[in-house]
C-alpha angles and dihedrals in degrees: 000000000000125000125223090260090059095054120086122215089241092056092049093047091050090052092049090050091049095048093045091052093042093051092046090062095057096226097317101154093209090051091052091052090049090049093058093057098035093085090074090051096045115113113268093238091054091049091049091050092050092048090051091050091048090049090053091048091052091049091050093048093049095046115091113240115265116256111259112252120210108257092211104052098182100041127084120246115254109286095016101085121111108230118206097337 
């Protein structure tokens, strides 16, 4: 099994393109076969856009989530307040 680091943006974009086309044909076998080869016939600007989107998705997936910041900076968390001391 590959990790995210092993997948190129071009590979991911090609898979997205394939699945989008395959699902659009509702199980039509001929449509699925056309979908697998349609990446090479897709307009260059569409391919570039899909590769850029895949690159952003890979970056987002490989970036650790940001640490949650308290939304109320000057208020105590529930249960931590000193009452009447």
